[in-house]
N, CA, C and O atoms as CSV, one atom per row, in Angstrom:
chain,resi,resn,atom,element,x,y,z
A,1,MET,N,N,214.806,16.015,167.375
A,1,MET,CA,C,213.902,16.499,166.407
A,1,MET,C,C,212.328,16.025,166.332
A,1,MET,O,O,212.016,14.835,166.285
A,2,LYS,N,N,211.473,16.992,166.326
A,2,LYS,CA,C,210.309,16.807,166.279
A,2,LYS,C,C,209.822,17.007,164.652
A,2,LYS,O,O,210.295,17.860,163.902
A,3,ILE,N,N,208.727,15.983,164.271
A,3,ILE,CA,C,208.395,15.921,163.277
A,3,ILE,C,C,207.011,16.555,163.185
A,3,ILE,O,O,206.305,16.291,164.158
A,4,GLY,N,N,206.409,17.383,162.188
A,4,GLY,CA,C,205.371,18.030,162.189
A,4,GLY,C,C,204.241,17.109,160.987
A,4,GLY,O,O,204.677,16.394,160.085
A,5,LEU,N,N,202.723,17.359,161.273
A,5,LEU,CA,C,201.755,16.730,160.286
A,5,LEU,C,C,201.326,17.931,159.434
A,5,LEU,O,O,201.306,19.092,159.843
A,6,GLN,N,N,200.957,17.491,158.104
A,6,GLN,CA,C,200.363,18.965,157.475
A,6,GLN,C,C,199.374,18.278,156.744
A,6,GLN,O,O,199.757,17.987,155.610
A,7,PRO,N,N,197.893,17.821,157.100
A,7,PRO,CA,C,196.934,17.645,156.226
A,7,PRO,C,C,197.091,18.375,154.607
A,7,PRO,O,O,197.664,19.462,154.679
A,8,ASN,N,N,196.833,18.118,153.688
A,8,ASN,CA,C,196.996,19.130,152.591
A,8,ASN,C,C,195.572,18.703,151.701
A,8,ASN,O,O,195.434,19.359,150.669
A,9,ARG,N,N,194.663,17.833,151.944
A,9,ARG,CA,C,193.563,17.454,151.144
A,9,ARG,C,C,192.318,18.135,152.140
A,9,ARG,O,O,192.324,17.958,153.358
A,10,PHE,N,N,191.551,18.714,151.630
A,10,PHE,CA,C,190.432,19.145,152.375
A,10,PHE,C,C,189.073,18.870,151.456
A,10,PHE,O,O,188.120,19.629,151.629
A,11,ASP,N,N,189.000,18.121,150.776
A,11,ASP,CA,C,187.984,17.869,150.053
A,11,ASP,C,C,187.302,16.889,150.319
A,11,ASP,O,O,187.003,16.150,149.381
A,12,TRP,N,N,186.818,16.551,151.726
A,12,TRP,CA,C,186.191,15.245,152.361
A,12,TRP,C,C,184.736,15.867,151.915
A,12,TRP,O,O,184.436,17.042,151.702
A,13,SER,N,N,183.991,14.755,151.851
A,13,SER,CA,C,182.150,14.825,151.492
A,13,SER,C,C,181.618,15.888,152.681
A,13,SER,O,O,182.077,15.782,153.818
A,14,GLY,N,N,180.674,16.867,152.369
A,14,GLY,CA,C,179.927,17.564,153.310
A,14,GLY,C,C,180.488,18.884,153.209
A,14,GLY,O,O,179.776,19.818,153.579
A,15,GLY,N,N,181.824,19.162,152.703
A,15,GLY,CA,C,182.042,20.581,152.411
A,15,GLY,C,C,182.892,21.216,153.958
A,15,GLY,O,O,182.940,20.548,154.991
A,16,PRO,N,N,183.371,22.307,153.844
A,16,PRO,CA,C,184.107,22.803,154.645
A,16,PRO,C,C,183.489,22.875,156.201
A,16,PRO,O,O,184.132,22.890,157.250
A,17,GLU,N,N,181.807,22.922,155.986
A,17,GLU,CA,C,181.596,23.198,157.496
A,17,GLU,C,C,181.523,21.915,158.092
A,17,GLU,O,O,181.293,21.918,159.301
A,18,ARG,N,N,181.666,20.809,157.526
A,18,ARG,CA,C,181.756,19.276,158.028
A,18,ARG,C,C,182.879,18.966,158.274
A,18,ARG,O,O,183.026,17.751,158.408
A,19,PHE,N,N,184.171,19.846,158.450
A,19,PHE,CA,C,185.542,19.754,158.648
A,19,PHE,C,C,186.032,19.297,160.076
A,19,PHE,O,O,187.019,18.581,160.242
A,20,GLY,N,N,185.316,19.738,160.984
A,20,GLY,CA,C,185.479,19.949,162.149
A,20,GLY,C,C,185.833,18.797,162.858
A,20,GLY,O,O,186.911,18.699,163.445
A,21,ARG,N,N,184.944,17.880,162.833
A,21,ARG,CA,C,185.287,16.503,163.712
A,21,ARG,C,C,186.739,15.702,162.963
A,21,ARG,O,O,187.803,15.356,163.476
A,22,PRO,N,N,186.277,15.610,161.673
A,22,PRO,CA,C,187.642,14.972,161.247
A,22,PRO,C,C,189.167,15.539,161.623
A,22,PRO,O,O,190.138,14.908,162.040
A,23,LEU,N,N,189.020,16.987,161.318
A,23,LEU,CA,C,190.393,17.845,161.931
A,23,LEU,C,C,190.694,17.373,163.201
A,23,LEU,O,O,191.782,16.809,163.327
A,24,VAL,N,N,189.797,17.503,164.403
A,24,VAL,CA,C,189.901,17.115,165.523
A,24,VAL,C,C,190.598,15.822,165.870
A,24,VAL,O,O,191.515,15.603,166.662
A,25,ASP,N,N,189.854,14.946,164.990
A,25,ASP,CA,C,190.365,13.376,164.953
A,25,ASP,C,C,191.825,13.636,164.905
A,25,ASP,O,O,192.573,13.591,165.881
A,26,ILE,N,N,192.222,13.957,163.485
A,26,ILE,CA,C,193.506,13.849,163.057
A,26,ILE,C,C,194.370,14.785,163.904
A,26,ILE,O,O,195.565,14.492,163.881
A,27,ALA,N,N,194.008,15.939,164.712
A,27,ALA,CA,C,194.704,16.484,165.470
A,27,ALA,C,C,195.219,15.426,166.553
A,27,ALA,O,O,196.402,15.120,166.703
A,28,ARG,N,N,194.102,14.895,167.311
A,28,ARG,CA,C,194.066,14.156,168.518
A,28,ARG,C,C,195.129,12.665,168.276
A,28,ARG,O,O,195.865,12.272,169.181
A,29,ALA,N,N,195.048,12.010,167.006
A,29,ALA,CA,C,195.961,11.026,166.700
A,29,ALA,C,C,197.088,11.568,166.430
A,29,ALA,O,O,198.058,10.871,166.728
A,30,SER,N,N,197.368,12.852,165.839
A,30,SER,CA,C,198.978,12.908,165.783
A,30,SER,C,C,199.315,13.206,167.024
A,30,SER,O,O,200.330,12.599,167.364
A,31,GLU,N,N,198.786,14.036,168.005
A,31,GLU,CA,C,199.350,14.120,169.437
A,31,GLU,C,C,199.655,12.665,169.747
A,31,GLU,O,O,200.850,12.375,169.789
A,32,GLU,N,N,199.072,12.032,169.895
A,32,GLU,CA,C,198.887,10.753,170.633
A,32,GLU,C,C,200.062,9.856,169.800
A,32,GLU,O,O,200.726,9.030,170.426
A,33,ALA,N,N,200.290,10.080,168.258
A,33,ALA,CA,C,201.710,9.584,167.929
A,33,ALA,C,C,202.766,10.074,168.102
A,33,ALA,O,O,203.868,9.557,167.914
A,34,GLY,N,N,202.524,11.096,168.469
A,34,GLY,CA,C,204.115,12.221,169.042
A,34,GLY,C,C,204.492,13.029,168.020
A,34,GLY,O,O,205.657,13.414,168.121
A,35,PHE,N,N,203.777,13.496,166.873
A,35,PHE,CA,C,203.963,14.558,166.260
A,35,PHE,C,C,203.961,15.908,167.265
A,35,PHE,O,O,203.203,16.219,168.184
A,36,GLY,N,N,204.953,16.469,166.779
A,36,GLY,CA,C,205.393,17.965,167.295
A,36,GLY,C,C,204.650,19.002,167.372
A,36,GLY,O,O,204.562,19.717,168.370
A,37,CYS,N,N,203.731,19.247,165.733
A,37,CYS,CA,C,203.048,20.080,165.558
A,37,CYS,C,C,202.474,19.549,164.292
A,37,CYS,O,O,202.888,18.634,163.579
A,38,ILE,N,N,201.036,20.610,164.118
A,38,ILE,CA,C,200.268,20.006,162.863
A,38,ILE,C,C,200.043,21.543,162.093
A,38,ILE,O,O,199.614,22.567,162.626
A,39,GLY,N,N,200.339,21.414,161.115
A,39,GLY,CA,C,199.935,22.833,160.209
A,39,GLY,C,C,198.921,22.683,158.946
A,39,GLY,O,O,198.531,21.540,158.708
A,40,VAL,N,N,198.568,23.495,158.310
A,40,VAL,CA,C,197.799,23.940,157.159
A,40,VAL,C,C,198.305,24.565,156.313
A,40,VAL,O,O,198.688,25.654,156.741
A,41,GLY,N,N,198.524,24.389,155.171
A,41,GLY,CA,C,198.946,25.153,154.069
A,41,GLY,C,C,198.206,26.130,153.467
A,41,GLY,O,O,197.005,25.873,153.560
A,42,GLU,N,N,198.421,27.073,152.930
A,42,GLU,CA,C,197.587,28.338,152.359
A,42,GLU,C,C,198.368,28.664,151.151
A,42,GLU,O,O,199.589,28.809,151.101
A,43,ASP,N,N,197.490,28.767,150.149
A,43,ASP,CA,C,198.039,29.471,148.945
A,43,ASP,C,C,198.379,31.080,148.721
A,43,ASP,O,O,198.975,31.545,147.750
A,44,GLY,N,N,198.063,31.527,149.407
A,44,GLY,CA,C,198.477,33.236,149.329
A,44,GLY,C,C,197.591,34.117,148.627
A,44,GLY,O,O,197.661,35.341,148.738
A,45,GLU,N,N,196.434,33.285,147.624
A,45,GLU,CA,C,195.802,33.942,146.920
A,45,GLU,C,C,194.323,34.368,147.679
A,45,GLU,O,O,193.690,35.261,147.117
A,46,LYS,N,N,193.813,33.851,148.771
A,46,LYS,CA,C,192.657,34.312,148.993
A,46,LYS,C,C,192.880,34.422,150.507
A,46,LYS,O,O,193.473,33.538,151.124
A,47,ALA,N,N,192.243,35.869,151.274
A,47,ALA,CA,C,192.360,35.872,152.447
A,47,ALA,C,C,191.553,35.159,153.100
A,47,ALA,O,O,191.970,34.633,154.132
A,48,ASP,N,N,190.206,34.950,152.685
A,48,ASP,CA,C,189.327,34.256,153.246
A,48,ASP,C,C,189.744,32.731,153.526
A,48,ASP,O,O,189.472,32.218,154.611
A,49,GLU,N,N,190.359,32.077,152.599
A,49,GLU,CA,C,191.055,30.629,152.786
A,49,GLU,C,C,191.852,30.601,153.867
A,49,GLU,O,O,191.840,29.604,154.589
A,50,LEU,N,N,192.676,31.698,154.150
A,50,LEU,CA,C,193.836,31.712,155.264
A,50,LEU,C,C,193.013,31.841,156.587
A,50,LEU,O,O,193.303,31.158,157.569
A,51,ILE,N,N,191.898,32.805,156.586
A,51,ILE,CA,C,191.194,33.172,157.834
A,51,ILE,C,C,190.529,31.536,158.067
A,51,ILE,O,O,190.684,31.079,159.200
A,52,ARG,N,N,189.918,30.794,157.203
A,52,ARG,CA,C,189.549,29.768,157.219
A,52,ARG,C,C,190.459,28.215,157.711
A,52,ARG,O,O,189.943,27.211,158.202
A,53,HIS,N,N,191.821,28.419,157.414
A,53,HIS,CA,C,192.642,27.678,157.907
A,53,HIS,C,C,193.329,28.198,159.301
A,53,HIS,O,O,194.060,27.434,159.931
A,54,LEU,N,N,193.079,29.456,159.732
A,54,LEU,CA,C,193.550,29.850,161.097
A,54,LEU,C,C,192.471,29.332,161.874
A,54,LEU,O,O,192.753,29.021,163.032
A,55,ARG,N,N,191.262,29.169,161.475
A,55,ARG,CA,C,190.095,29.200,162.144
A,55,ARG,C,C,189.893,27.140,162.456
A,55,ARG,O,O,189.338,26.609,163.418
A,56,TRP,N,N,190.497,26.523,161.388
A,56,TRP,CA,C,190.792,25.170,161.960
A,56,TRP,C,C,191.781,24.991,162.774
A,56,TRP,O,O,191.558,24.338,163.793
A,57,LEU,N,N,192.858,25.421,162.578
A,57,LEU,CA,C,193.988,25.331,163.392
A,57,LEU,C,C,193.683,25.726,164.955
A,57,LEU,O,O,194.149,24.994,165.827
A,58,SER,N,N,192.882,26.910,165.329
A,58,SER,CA,C,192.454,27.130,166.388
A,58,SER,C,C,191.570,26.081,167.049
A,58,SER,O,O,191.835,25.698,168.188
A,59,GLY,N,N,190.797,25.728,166.547
A,59,GLY,CA,C,189.701,24.482,166.666
A,59,GLY,C,C,190.656,23.252,166.938
A,59,GLY,O,O,190.536,22.734,168.048
A,60,MET,N,N,191.456,22.791,166.195
A,60,MET,CA,C,192.161,21.819,166.691
A,60,MET,C,C,193.120,21.719,168.189
A,60,MET,O,O,193.416,20.736,168.868
A,61,GLY,N,N,193.435,23.122,168.351
A,61,GLY,CA,C,194.305,23.528,169.379
A,61,GLY,C,C,193.343,23.507,170.589
A,61,GLY,O,O,193.649,22.989,171.663
A,62,ILE,N,N,192.362,24.004,170.383
A,62,ILE,CA,C,191.256,23.914,171.819
A,62,ILE,C,C,191.000,22.576,172.181
A,62,ILE,O,O,190.954,22.304,173.381
A,63,GLN,N,N,190.793,21.541,171.187
A,63,GLN,CA,C,190.657,20.444,171.500
A,63,GLN,C,C,191.727,19.438,171.610
A,63,GLN,O,O,191.471,18.259,171.852
A,64,THR,N,N,192.698,19.800,171.470
A,64,THR,CA,C,193.857,18.907,172.007
A,64,THR,C,C,194.611,19.413,173.337
A,64,THR,O,O,195.535,18.753,173.812
């Protein structure tokens, strides 16, 4: 069985444009800890939020 990690707070200081490095650090740490996957949630209300989350996942994937 593999366990996944899903960060659900994205209110770090600096706004969304500054999330890149912390998200990459989280992705790398979760990979090193043996998590099988990482995901981000979406509330289904706004397409731009979904696109932003997909960009974050893509960025984390490139760096791990």
